[in-house]
C-alpha positions as CSV (number, residue, x, y, z in Angstrom):
1,M,69.8,115.3,86.6
2,S,68.2,118.2,84.8
3,S,70.2,120.9,83.0
4,V,69.5,124.2,81.3
5,C,72.3,123.9,78.8
6,V,70.6,123.9,75.4
7,R,68.7,126.1,72.9
8,K,66.8,125.4,69.8
9,T,67.8,126.5,66.2
10,Q,66.1,125.8,62.9
11,N,68.1,122.6,62.5
12,G,68.1,121.2,66.1
13,C,69.8,121.8,69.4
14,I,73.0,123.6,70.4
15,I,74.6,124.0,73.9
16,S,74.2,127.5,75.2
17,S,76.1,127.0,78.5
18,P,78.4,124.1,79.2
19,S,77.8,121.4,81.7
20,V,80.1,121.0,84.7
21,N,83.5,119.3,84.3
22,D,83.4,115.5,83.7
23,T,79.8,115.6,82.4
24,A,78.0,116.3,79.2
25,C,74.7,117.9,78.0
26,R,72.4,115.4,76.3
27,C,70.2,117.5,74.1
28,T,66.8,116.2,72.9
29,Y,64.7,117.8,70.2
30,K,61.0,117.0,70.4
31,S,57.9,118.8,69.2
32,G,59.8,121.8,68.0
33,S,61.8,122.5,71.2
34,C,65.0,121.4,72.9
35,T,65.6,120.1,76.4
36,A,68.7,118.8,78.0
37,V,69.9,116.7,80.9
38,T,73.4,116.4,82.3
39,E,74.8,112.9,81.7
40,V,78.0,110.8,81.8
41,C,80.1,111.5,78.7
42,Q,80.5,109.2,75.7
43,D,84.3,109.3,76.3
44,E,85.2,110.2,79.8
45,E,88.8,110.7,78.8
46,S,87.9,113.3,76.1
47,R,89.0,116.9,76.7
48,F,85.4,117.9,75.8
49,C,84.2,115.8,78.7
50,K,86.9,116.9,81.2
51,N,86.4,120.6,80.4
52,P,83.1,120.9,78.5
53,D,82.3,124.0,76.4
54,T,79.6,125.0,73.9
55,T,81.1,123.4,70.8
56,K,79.6,120.5,68.7
57,N,82.3,118.2,70.1
58,S,81.0,118.8,73.7
59,C,77.5,118.2,72.4
60,I,78.5,114.9,70.8
61,E,79.8,113.8,74.2
62,G,76.2,113.9,75.4
63,K,75.0,111.5,72.7
64,G,72.0,113.7,71.9
65,N,70.7,116.0,69.2
66,C,73.5,118.3,67.9
67,G,71.7,119.3,64.7
68,G,71.8,123.0,65.4
69,Y,75.6,123.3,64.8
70,V,76.1,124.5,61.2
71,T,79.0,122.8,59.5
72,E,81.7,125.2,58.4
73,K,82.0,125.2,54.7
74,C,85.2,125.1,52.7
75,D,85.7,126.2,49.2
76,C,88.2,125.6,46.5
77,Y,89.0,126.5,42.9
78,Y,90.8,125.0,39.9
79,N,93.9,126.4,38.3
80,T,96.5,124.9,36.0
81,N,98.2,123.3,39.0
82,G,95.0,121.5,40.2
83,C,92.6,122.1,43.0
84,K,93.5,124.8,45.6
85,L,91.6,125.7,48.7
86,S,90.3,129.3,48.8
87,K,88.6,129.0,52.2
88,A,89.7,126.3,54.6
89,A,87.4,124.6,57.0
90,S,88.2,124.3,60.7
91,L,91.2,122.2,61.7
92,E,88.9,119.6,63.3
93,Q,87.4,118.7,59.9
94,L,88.7,116.6,57.2
95,V,88.8,118.5,53.9
96,S,89.3,117.0,50.5
97,A,88.8,118.4,47.0
98,R,87.9,116.5,43.9
99,L,88.0,117.5,40.3
100,I,84.8,116.6,38.4
101,G,85.1,116.9,34.7
102,S,87.5,119.5,33.5
103,S,86.6,122.6,35.5
104,A,83.9,121.9,38.2
105,I,85.1,121.4,41.8
106,V,83.3,119.9,44.7
107,A,84.7,120.5,48.2
108,L,83.8,117.8,50.8
109,V,83.8,118.4,54.5
110,K,83.6,115.3,56.6
């Protein structure tokens, strides 16, 4: 069934209004525009399926293009005690910091 639940960004699609409960928006990016249909969720027991919203997690339930969601960045610095986060990522992301050489830090968000 058709759904108007998506909009285009520079990097792909994002959900602009959620689908109804127990369904998901499947976003498709083609020829510079996004379209969406309402579909069965990837995981019907997921809270993002049972009560969909406009987050990337709900988009993932639709198994389509979710490239419009910008990944939150984290940042860290090095002091005498090692790596410290100066800006945390969201709770839903795995954050790790690695020391490269003696003073350069790379923060990875997975």
